[in-house]
C-alpha positions as CSV (number, residue, x, y, z in Angstrom):
1,M,-54.6,-47.6,27.5
2,D,-57.7,-47.9,30.3
3,T,-58.0,-51.6,30.3
4,L,-54.4,-51.9,31.8
5,P,-54.3,-52.4,35.3
6,L,-53.5,-49.1,36.9
7,P,-49.5,-49.3,37.6
8,E,-49.1,-50.4,33.6
9,Q,-51.1,-47.2,32.8
10,E,-48.9,-45.0,35.0
11,L,-45.7,-46.8,33.3
12,Y,-47.5,-46.1,30.1
13,R,-47.7,-42.6,30.7
14,R,-44.0,-41.7,31.7
15,F,-42.4,-44.0,29.4
16,V,-44.3,-44.4,26.2
17,L,-46.5,-41.7,25.6
18,P,-44.5,-38.7,24.4
19,V,-44.8,-35.9,26.5
20,V,-44.3,-32.5,24.9
21,N,-44.5,-29.3,26.1
22,P,-47.1,-26.7,23.8
23,L,-44.6,-23.7,24.7
24,A,-41.7,-25.9,22.9
25,I,-43.9,-26.7,19.6
26,E,-44.8,-23.2,19.4
27,G,-40.8,-21.7,19.9
28,L,-40.0,-24.7,16.9
29,D,-42.6,-23.2,15.0
30,K,-41.8,-19.3,15.6
31,K,-37.5,-20.3,14.7
32,K,-39.2,-22.0,11.4
33,E,-40.7,-18.6,10.6
34,V,-37.9,-17.0,11.6
35,T,-35.5,-18.7,9.5
36,R,-38.0,-18.8,6.5
37,Q,-38.2,-15.0,6.9
38,Q,-34.6,-14.4,6.8
39,Q,-34.0,-16.5,3.7
40,E,-36.7,-14.9,1.7
41,A,-35.1,-11.2,2.4
42,R,-32.0,-12.9,1.7
43,K,-33.1,-14.0,-1.8
44,L,-35.0,-10.7,-2.3
45,E,-31.3,-8.8,-1.7
46,T,-30.0,-11.4,-3.9
47,A,-32.3,-10.8,-6.7
48,A,-31.5,-6.9,-6.2
49,I,-27.9,-8.0,-7.0
50,V,-27.9,-10.7,-9.5
51,P,-28.8,-8.2,-12.5
52,S,-26.1,-6.1,-12.0
53,F,-23.4,-9.3,-10.8
54,A,-20.7,-8.2,-13.8
55,Q,-21.1,-4.7,-13.5
56,L,-20.5,-4.9,-9.9
57,R,-17.6,-6.3,-11.2
58,A,-16.6,-4.1,-13.8
59,E,-17.3,-1.0,-11.8
60,A,-14.7,-2.1,-9.0
61,H,-11.7,-2.5,-11.2
62,L,-12.7,0.9,-13.0
63,R,-12.8,2.7,-9.2
64,Y,-9.7,1.0,-8.4
65,N,-7.8,2.0,-11.7
66,R,-9.0,5.8,-11.0
67,L,-7.3,5.6,-7.4
68,A,-4.2,4.1,-9.0
69,R,-3.7,6.8,-11.3
70,L,-4.0,9.2,-9.0
71,R,-1.8,7.7,-6.5
72,Q,0.7,7.3,-9.5
73,V,0.4,11.0,-9.9
74,Y,0.5,11.9,-6.8
75,Q,4.2,10.2,-6.1
76,Q,5.4,11.5,-9.5
77,V,4.0,15.4,-8.0
78,L,6.4,14.3,-4.5
79,K,9.3,13.8,-6.5
80,Q,9.1,17.4,-7.6
81,V,9.2,19.1,-4.2
82,L,12.4,20.8,-3.7
83,P,14.9,19.1,-0.5
84,D,13.9,22.9,1.1
85,R,10.4,22.5,0.2
86,S,10.6,25.8,-0.8
87,N,8.2,25.3,-3.8
88,L,5.3,24.3,-2.0
89,P,2.3,24.5,-2.3
90,L,2.4,22.8,-5.6
91,D,-0.4,23.2,-8.0
92,F,-1.0,20.1,-10.8
93,S,-3.6,18.7,-12.3
94,Y,-4.4,15.8,-15.0
95,E,-6.6,14.4,-17.3
96,E,-9.1,11.0,-16.5
97,G,-10.8,8.8,-19.3
98,D,-10.1,7.6,-22.4
99,P,-10.7,9.6,-24.5
100,P,-10.1,12.0,-21.9
101,Q,-13.2,13.4,-20.5
102,E,-12.2,15.6,-17.4
103,R,-9.4,17.5,-15.8
104,L,-8.7,17.2,-12.0
105,H,-7.2,20.0,-10.0
106,F,-4.9,19.6,-7.0
107,H,-2.9,21.6,-4.4
108,L,0.0,19.6,-2.8
109,W,0.9,21.3,0.3
110,D,2.7,20.6,3.8
111,R,1.4,21.4,6.9
112,R,4.2,24.5,7.4
113,S,3.1,25.9,4.0
114,F,-0.7,25.5,4.7
115,V,-0.2,27.6,7.6
116,R,1.5,30.3,6.1
117,E,-0.8,30.6,3.3
118,H,-3.9,30.5,5.7
119,R,-1.7,32.7,8.2
120,E,-4.9,34.6,9.2
121,Q,-6.8,31.9,10.4
122,Y,-4.1,30.5,12.8
123,S,-2.7,31.7,16.0
124,A,0.0,33.4,16.9
125,G,1.2,30.3,18.5
126,A,0.9,28.3,15.6
127,R,2.7,30.4,13.2
128,S,5.3,30.9,15.8
129,R,6.0,26.9,15.7
130,V,5.6,26.7,12.1
131,K,8.6,29.2,11.9
132,Q,10.7,27.5,14.6
133,K,9.9,23.8,13.2
134,Q,8.7,23.0,16.5
135,G,5.8,20.5,18.1
136,A,3.2,19.8,15.2
137,F,5.3,21.5,12.7
138,S,8.7,19.7,13.4
139,D,10.8,18.2,10.6
140,E,9.6,14.5,11.7
141,R,5.6,15.6,11.5
142,N,5.8,18.1,8.8
143,S,3.9,15.3,6.2
144,F,2.4,16.1,3.0
145,L,-1.1,17.0,2.2
146,L,-3.2,16.3,-0.9
147,E,-6.1,18.7,-1.2
148,F,-8.2,18.3,-4.3
149,V,-10.0,21.4,-5.3
150,V,-13.3,19.8,-5.9
151,K,-12.8,20.7,-9.7
152,A,-13.6,18.8,-12.4
153,E,-13.0,20.4,-15.3
154,Q,-15.1,19.2,-18.0
155,L,-13.1,18.4,-21.6
156,D,-16.0,17.0,-23.5
157,S,-19.7,18.6,-23.2
158,Q,-21.8,15.7,-23.5
159,A,-20.0,14.0,-20.6
160,P,-20.9,15.0,-17.0
161,P,-17.2,14.7,-15.1
162,E,-17.7,12.3,-12.5
163,S,-14.8,13.0,-9.9
164,F,-14.2,10.7,-7.5
165,W,-17.2,8.4,-5.8
166,F,-15.9,9.1,-2.6
167,L,-15.9,13.4,-2.0
168,E,-19.1,13.2,-0.3
169,L,-17.6,10.7,2.5
170,L,-14.7,12.8,2.8
171,Q,-16.7,15.7,2.7
172,K,-18.8,14.6,5.7
173,R,-16.0,13.2,7.3
174,L,-16.7,9.6,7.6
175,I,-13.7,8.5,6.2
176,G,-10.5,9.9,6.5
177,H,-10.9,11.4,10.1
178,L,-11.3,10.2,13.4
179,T,-14.7,8.6,14.7
180,T,-14.6,11.0,17.3
181,D,-13.4,13.8,15.7
182,C,-17.2,15.7,16.4
183,A,-17.6,14.0,20.0
184,G,-20.0,16.1,22.0
185,N,-21.5,17.5,19.1
186,E,-25.0,15.5,19.0
187,A,-26.3,17.5,16.0
188,A,-23.2,16.7,13.9
189,I,-23.5,12.9,15.3
190,A,-27.0,12.5,14.1
191,E,-26.7,14.5,10.8
192,R,-24.1,11.7,9.7
193,Q,-26.1,8.8,11.4
194,A,-29.2,9.8,9.3
195,W,-26.8,10.5,5.9
196,L,-25.8,7.2,6.4
197,R,-28.6,5.1,6.9
198,A,-30.4,7.1,4.2
199,W,-28.0,5.1,1.7
200,G,-29.3,1.8,3.6
201,Y,-25.9,1.7,6.2
202,G,-26.9,0.4,9.5
203,E,-29.9,-2.0,8.2
204,D,-29.0,-4.4,10.9
205,D,-30.1,-2.5,14.2
206,P,-32.2,0.8,13.3
207,H,-31.4,2.4,16.6
208,A,-27.3,1.4,16.9
209,F,-24.4,3.6,15.9
210,T,-23.1,2.7,12.5
211,A,-19.9,3.3,11.2
212,P,-20.0,1.5,7.6
213,F,-16.5,2.4,6.8
214,H,-14.6,2.3,9.9
215,T,-11.8,-0.4,9.6
216,K,-10.3,-0.2,13.7
217,V,-7.0,-0.2,11.7
218,A,-4.5,2.7,11.8
219,G,-4.0,4.4,8.2
220,L,-6.5,2.1,6.4
221,L,-9.5,4.7,5.6
222,T,-8.5,7.0,8.3
223,W,-5.4,9.3,8.7
224,G,-4.6,7.6,11.8
225,D,-5.4,7.7,15.3
226,Q,-1.6,8.6,16.7
227,E,-1.7,11.7,19.1
228,G,-0.9,14.5,16.8
229,G,-1.6,13.0,13.6
230,D,-2.9,14.2,10.4
231,G,-6.2,13.3,11.7
232,Q,-6.3,16.1,14.2
233,F,-4.5,18.6,12.4
234,L,-7.0,18.3,9.5
235,A,-10.0,18.2,11.8
236,D,-9.2,21.8,12.1
237,A,-7.4,22.3,8.4
238,H,-10.7,21.5,6.6
239,T,-12.6,24.2,7.9
240,K,-10.2,26.8,6.6
241,T,-9.9,25.6,2.8
242,D,-13.2,24.8,0.4
243,G,-11.2,21.9,-1.1
244,V,-11.1,18.3,0.3
245,F,-8.1,16.3,1.8
246,L,-7.2,13.4,0.2
247,P,-5.4,10.5,2.3
248,V,-4.1,8.7,-1.0
249,E,-1.8,6.2,0.1
250,S,-5.0,5.0,2.7
251,L,-7.8,5.2,0.7
252,Y,-5.6,3.4,-2.4
253,A,-4.8,0.5,0.0
254,A,-8.6,0.2,1.1
255,A,-9.4,0.1,-3.0
256,T,-7.1,-2.8,-3.2
257,F,-8.3,-4.5,0.0
258,G,-11.9,-3.9,-1.5
259,L,-11.1,-5.3,-5.1
260,L,-9.3,-8.2,-4.3
261,S,-12.0,-9.4,-1.7
262,I,-14.8,-8.7,-4.3
263,D,-13.0,-10.8,-6.9
264,L,-12.0,-13.5,-4.7
265,L,-15.7,-13.6,-3.8
266,T,-17.6,-13.2,-6.6
267,S,-15.3,-15.8,-9.2
268,T,-15.1,-18.4,-6.1
269,G,-18.0,-18.0,-3.6
270,M,-15.7,-18.4,-0.6
271,R,-16.7,-17.0,2.4
272,M,-14.9,-14.3,4.5
273,N,-13.3,-17.0,6.7
274,E,-11.4,-18.2,3.5
275,L,-10.8,-15.0,2.3
276,H,-8.7,-13.7,5.5
277,Q,-6.4,-17.3,4.9
278,V,-5.4,-15.8,1.4
279,S,-1.3,-15.7,1.8
280,L,1.5,-16.0,-0.4
281,S,3.1,-19.1,1.6
282,P,3.9,-21.6,-1.0
283,D,1.5,-24.3,0.3
284,C,-1.1,-21.7,-0.1
285,L,-1.1,-20.1,-3.7
286,I,-0.3,-23.0,-6.5
287,Q,0.6,-22.5,-10.3
288,L,-0.1,-26.1,-12.0
289,I,1.6,-26.9,-15.0
290,D,0.1,-28.9,-17.6
291,D,1.7,-29.7,-21.1
292,A,-0.2,-29.0,-24.0
293,P,-2.9,-31.3,-25.5
294,P,-1.6,-33.6,-28.2
295,G,-2.3,-32.0,-31.6
296,A,-3.0,-28.7,-30.0
297,K,-2.1,-25.4,-32.4
298,D,-0.8,-23.4,-29.6
299,P,2.1,-25.7,-28.2
300,A,2.5,-23.7,-24.8
301,P,2.0,-25.4,-21.2
302,R,-1.5,-24.5,-19.7
303,I,-1.0,-22.7,-16.6
304,R,-3.9,-23.2,-13.9
305,Y,-3.7,-21.4,-10.6
306,L,-4.9,-22.5,-7.1
307,L,-5.5,-21.2,-3.8
308,R,-5.3,-24.3,-1.2
309,L,-7.9,-23.0,1.4
310,L,-9.6,-24.8,4.9
311,P,-13.0,-24.3,4.2
312,K,-15.9,-24.0,7.3
313,G,-16.6,-27.5,8.5
314,E,-13.5,-28.9,7.8
315,R,-12.4,-31.0,10.9
316,T,-9.6,-31.9,9.9
317,D,-6.6,-30.3,8.1
318,T,-7.0,-31.1,4.7
319,L,-6.6,-28.3,2.3
320,H,-9.4,-27.7,-0.6
321,N,-8.8,-26.5,-3.7
322,Y,-10.1,-23.0,-5.1
323,G,-9.1,-22.1,-8.6
324,V,-8.6,-18.8,-9.7
325,G,-7.8,-17.0,-12.8
326,K,-4.8,-14.9,-13.9
327,E,-6.5,-11.7,-13.4
328,T,-7.1,-12.8,-9.7
329,V,-3.2,-13.5,-9.4
330,R,-2.5,-10.3,-11.1
331,L,-4.5,-8.6,-8.2
332,I,-2.7,-10.6,-5.3
333,E,0.4,-9.6,-6.9
334,K,-0.9,-5.7,-7.1
335,A,-1.8,-6.2,-3.2
336,A,1.7,-7.7,-2.3
337,R,3.2,-4.6,-4.0
338,M,1.0,-2.3,-2.2
339,L,1.9,-3.6,1.3
340,C,5.5,-4.0,0.2
341,D,5.2,-0.3,-0.2
342,H,3.1,0.2,2.9
343,Y,6.3,-1.6,4.9
344,G,8.9,-0.2,3.3
345,L,10.2,-3.4,2.0
346,Q,12.7,-4.3,-0.7
347,A,12.8,-6.4,-3.6
348,G,12.9,-10.2,-2.3
349,D,12.3,-8.9,1.4
350,A,9.2,-11.3,2.5
351,L,5.9,-9.6,4.0
352,P,5.6,-9.9,7.6
353,H,4.2,-12.9,9.5
354,V,1.0,-11.5,11.5
355,A,-0.8,-13.6,13.8
356,Y,-4.3,-14.5,12.5
357,H,-6.8,-12.0,13.9
358,P,-7.8,-13.4,17.5
359,H,-11.4,-12.5,17.6
360,N,-12.1,-14.6,14.5
361,G,-13.6,-18.1,15.9
362,R,-11.5,-20.5,14.0
363,S,-8.1,-18.2,14.7
364,H,-7.0,-21.4,17.0
365,R,-6.5,-23.7,14.0
366,F,-4.0,-20.8,11.9
367,G,-0.6,-19.7,13.3
368,K,1.4,-17.0,12.2
369,A,1.8,-16.4,8.2
370,A,2.4,-13.8,5.8
371,Y,-1.5,-12.9,5.5
372,L,-2.4,-10.6,2.4
373,F,-5.1,-8.8,4.2
374,Q,-2.7,-7.8,6.5
375,Y,-2.1,-4.0,7.7
376,A,-0.1,-2.1,9.8
377,H,0.9,-5.4,11.6
378,Q,-2.5,-6.6,12.1
379,H,-4.4,-9.1,10.4
380,L,-7.9,-7.3,9.1
381,E,-11.1,-9.2,10.7
382,D,-14.1,-9.0,8.8
383,Q,-14.8,-5.5,9.6
384,A,-12.4,-4.1,8.0
385,I,-12.8,-6.2,4.6
386,T,-16.4,-5.2,4.4
387,A,-15.5,-1.2,5.1
388,C,-12.8,-1.9,2.2
389,M,-15.2,-3.5,-0.1
390,R,-18.3,-1.2,0.9
391,F,-15.9,2.2,0.6
392,L,-14.7,0.7,-3.2
393,L,-18.7,0.4,-4.3
394,H,-20.0,3.3,-2.3
395,G,-22.7,4.9,-4.3
396,M,-23.5,1.7,-6.9
397,T,-27.5,1.5,-5.9
398,F,-29.1,-1.7,-5.3
399,Q,-32.6,-2.1,-4.0
400,T,-35.3,-4.9,-3.4
401,S,-38.5,-5.1,-5.1
402,T,-39.9,-3.4,-2.0
403,G,-37.3,-0.6,-2.6
404,K,-35.3,-1.3,0.7
405,P,-31.5,-0.6,0.0
406,V,-29.6,-3.5,0.0
407,I,-25.7,-2.9,1.5
408,L,-23.2,-5.3,0.1
409,K,-22.0,-8.1,2.6
410,A,-19.5,-11.2,1.9
411,H,-22.3,-13.5,2.1
412,L,-24.8,-11.7,0.3
413,L,-21.3,-11.9,-2.5
414,R,-21.6,-15.8,-1.8
415,H,-25.5,-16.4,-2.7
416,S,-25.5,-13.6,-5.5
417,F,-22.2,-16.1,-7.0
418,A,-24.1,-19.2,-6.7
419,T,-27.5,-17.6,-8.0
420,Y,-25.6,-16.5,-11.1
421,A,-23.8,-19.1,-12.0
422,V,-26.7,-22.0,-11.8
423,Q,-29.8,-19.3,-13.1
424,V,-27.6,-17.2,-15.6
425,E,-24.8,-19.4,-16.2
426,G,-26.7,-22.7,-16.3
427,V,-23.9,-24.5,-14.1
428,P,-24.9,-27.6,-12.4
429,V,-25.7,-27.2,-9.0
430,D,-23.6,-30.3,-7.8
431,L,-21.0,-28.3,-9.6
432,V,-21.6,-25.3,-7.6
433,A,-21.9,-26.7,-4.4
434,E,-18.1,-28.2,-5.0
435,W,-17.1,-24.7,-5.9
436,L,-18.7,-23.4,-2.5
437,K,-17.5,-26.4,-0.8
438,Q,-21.0,-27.1,0.8
439,K,-21.5,-30.9,1.3
440,N,-25.3,-30.7,1.5
441,L,-26.9,-29.8,-1.9
442,D,-30.2,-28.9,-0.8
443,T,-28.4,-25.9,1.0
444,T,-26.7,-25.3,-2.6
445,R,-30.1,-25.5,-4.1
446,Y,-31.4,-22.7,-1.9
447,Y,-28.2,-20.1,-2.8
448,S,-28.6,-20.6,-6.1
449,R,-32.7,-20.8,-5.9
450,T,-34.3,-19.0,-9.0
451,T,-35.0,-15.3,-7.9
452,P,-38.6,-13.6,-7.7
453,E,-37.5,-11.5,-11.3
454,M,-35.8,-14.4,-12.7
455,A,-38.8,-16.8,-12.2
456,A,-41.5,-14.2,-13.8
457,S,-38.9,-14.3,-17.0
458,E,-37.3,-16.6,-19.3
459,H,-36.4,-18.9,-17.1
460,D,-35.6,-22.0,-19.2
461,A,-32.6,-19.5,-21.3
462,F,-29.1,-20.1,-20.0
463,V,-26.4,-17.6,-21.3
464,E,-22.8,-17.0,-21.4
465,R,-23.1,-13.1,-20.1
466,L,-20.1,-12.9,-17.4
467,A,-16.8,-13.3,-19.9
468,T,-18.5,-12.4,-23.5
469,K,-21.1,-10.1,-23.2
470,I,-20.5,-7.9,-20.3
471,N,-18.0,-4.9,-21.1
472,I,-16.0,-4.7,-18.5
473,R,-14.7,-1.2,-19.2
474,E,-17.8,0.4,-19.8
475,A,-16.5,3.9,-20.0
476,I,-14.2,2.9,-23.0
477,L,-16.4,3.6,-25.6
478,R,-16.4,0.8,-28.4
479,S,-15.3,1.6,-32.3
480,P,-17.8,1.8,-34.9
481,E,-16.2,-1.3,-36.4
482,E,-16.6,-3.1,-33.6
483,L,-20.2,-2.3,-33.1
484,R,-20.7,-3.1,-37.0
485,K,-18.9,-6.1,-36.2
486,Q,-21.5,-7.1,-33.0
487,A,-25.0,-6.3,-35.2
488,E,-23.7,-8.5,-38.3
489,D,-22.8,-11.3,-35.7
490,A,-26.2,-10.9,-34.2
491,R,-27.9,-11.6,-37.8
492,K,-26.3,-14.4,-38.8
493,R,-27.4,-15.8,-35.0
494,I,-30.7,-14.7,-34.3
495,G,-31.9,-13.3,-38.0
496,T,-33.7,-10.2,-36.7
497,L,-32.8,-7.7,-33.9
498,V,-34.8,-6.2,-31.1
499,S,-35.9,-2.7,-31.4
500,V,-35.2,-0.6,-28.4
501,I,-34.0,3.0,-27.1
502,G,-31.5,4.4,-28.6
503,G,-30.7,1.1,-31.1
504,E,-30.9,-2.7,-31.6
505,C,-30.3,-5.1,-28.9
506,T,-28.2,-8.2,-30.1
507,L,-29.0,-10.4,-27.0
508,D,-30.3,-13.8,-27.7
509,A,-30.9,-15.0,-24.5
510,Y,-32.0,-14.1,-20.7
511,C,-31.6,-10.5,-20.1
512,P,-30.4,-9.8,-16.5
513,D,-32.1,-6.3,-16.9
514,Q,-35.7,-6.5,-17.1
515,L,-36.2,-3.1,-15.9
516,G,-35.6,-2.4,-20.0
517,N,-33.1,0.0,-19.6
518,C,-31.1,-0.2,-22.4
519,I,-29.0,2.7,-22.3
520,Q,-25.3,1.9,-22.6
521,C,-26.1,-1.8,-22.6
522,P,-23.1,-3.7,-23.9
523,A,-25.3,-6.0,-26.0
524,K,-27.0,-3.0,-28.1
525,V,-25.6,-1.2,-31.1
526,P,-26.4,2.3,-30.9
527,D,-28.1,3.9,-34.3
528,P,-27.8,7.3,-34.5
529,A,-31.0,7.9,-36.4
530,K,-32.6,6.9,-32.8
531,R,-30.7,9.8,-31.5
532,H,-33.8,11.6,-30.0
533,Q,-34.9,8.6,-27.9
534,V,-31.4,9.1,-26.0
535,E,-31.8,12.8,-25.8
536,E,-35.3,12.3,-24.5
537,K,-34.0,10.0,-21.9
538,M,-31.7,12.5,-20.6
539,R,-34.6,15.1,-20.8
540,W,-36.6,13.0,-18.3
541,A,-33.6,11.8,-16.2
542,E,-32.5,15.8,-16.2
543,E,-35.7,16.7,-14.5
544,Q,-35.9,13.8,-12.3
545,L,-32.5,14.9,-10.8
546,A,-33.4,18.1,-10.1
547,Y,-36.5,16.7,-8.5
548,S,-34.5,13.7,-5.9
549,E,-31.8,16.5,-5.1
550,Q,-34.6,19.0,-4.0
551,E,-36.2,16.1,-2.3
552,G,-32.5,14.6,-0.8
553,L,-33.2,11.0,-2.4
554,V,-29.8,10.4,-2.3
555,L,-29.8,6.8,-3.6
556,E,-31.7,7.9,-6.4
557,T,-29.9,11.1,-7.0
558,A,-26.9,8.5,-7.3
559,R,-28.8,6.1,-9.9
560,L,-29.6,9.3,-12.2
561,K,-26.3,10.7,-12.0
562,H,-24.8,7.2,-13.4
563,F,-27.7,7.0,-15.8
564,L,-27.2,10.5,-17.0
565,R,-23.1,9.3,-17.6
566,K,-24.3,6.5,-19.5
567,C,-26.9,8.8,-21.7
568,A,-23.6,11.3,-22.7
569,L,-21.1,8.0,-23.7
570,E,-24.3,6.6,-25.8
571,L,-24.6,10.0,-28.0
572,R,-20.9,10.3,-28.2
573,E,-20.9,6.3,-29.6
574,M,-23.7,7.7,-32.0
575,D,-21.6,10.4,-33.3
576,M,-18.9,7.9,-33.8
577,I,-21.0,5.8,-36.0
578,S,-22.1,8.7,-38.1
579,N,-18.2,10.3,-38.7
580,Y,-17.4,6.8,-39.4
581,R,-20.3,6.6,-42.0
582,N,-19.4,9.5,-43.9
583,Y,-15.7,9.1,-43.9
584,V,-16.4,5.5,-45.6
């Protein structure tokens, strides 16, 4: 350049040589580093979820079923109330488990009967209003109240009672009550926030107020925020009893939304944006009917189901297909029936058409419709759906290899779906990309990249796990005949069995739990001769549980309680096998 005349040198400097700001280069490097760190953090979280991917789905179903049974019994008891309610309070109980493992006890009140029963703890003015049926005790506001007496009667000495997973949330008034019911009480607020953070909630901003179960929807995970509502009445009533009040319909609605969203996110890999669009309109849920293949033994038509949705990044109005199974369709029907009950609709009535949530960035592309994720005549936003999922799975402990708690989010389930499909199920990346509606295969490869735990294990083995070897109802004991057949099938398949704690492993492929936790694993056949091994595990867990409770380690406490229940169930299986052998 120095050989050029001065005018040409100036032009060269101005228009030919690139002019780069060093600060811009530094900024780009920092952005890349931040992105890399975020991706690594996401993969660590994904690695914590994938080993329990099928268990997560199963637990969601089990918990939903527990709430559905409670609601069914509750509705039956309501029919026993006399027109003048003179038989209140009503005491009742029912048995939980198959076979029954515990008996749960309840009181059914209304506001007046509760005040009359606790009259010494209420003012003369409140008692007078009850007698006159005025104010908060008028016929219109004299609502039913269900109290769980926090007494789960153990029916099987070997199986510790489970009760309800959400009781502590209610006791600490984190759901069911107003978020402001301790306004001004900074100590109470700080205590709740510390408890939530011990569980891992509020990880995005450790200094901000966290409310992981707040839906911002009246009647959904809350008693309602209307003036004089049940939440206001119970804020005082809960101090006068040792029991816990359960907003049954509110909890059931949240469990229904939580289960449906978890099922859709983990079976299709869809985004939260697509979840919002699910509706009962005829152009959304499609049934495909095909003739049976020629020569098929079963001549019945083949029926498949599709959801037609608009994925992120689609600039046209072209709807894309999301294949769903019969179980998902059944859950959609359950959600629709729940909404019909909520709105008081009759058979044949259509769900209300509600506006797409205005805070959603894509709301301008969608009009009013009979959206399935709606409640109290409003479309649910991300926070409400996430709160329902977290409520349903609260207490399931997930931790990264560094010990950091992992909290479920829709996008994390999407990553887990992709990783599970590619690394465990062995599905080709291009097919998973189609399921995820991703045009860039590199993005899908990142989503489905092998986790560190998988890379350290037998990463070249692919297995058929979700549908065949994962016990979807692990709490239902397997019969001895089934266990014997499972062992025999394994011998034919792999010749020898691996000896593990409490029995023999029948798994001939990648084990999603590389920690060797084989208690109640559906791929293991229990051996009564190894009963002492499981009992030793129980003794160890009981000692650890006492220590964890003493130290206030909530995550470890929940994990150990779940482990003890699994040990008890496995010991029952061994008893059944022993009885079976004596019989034959």
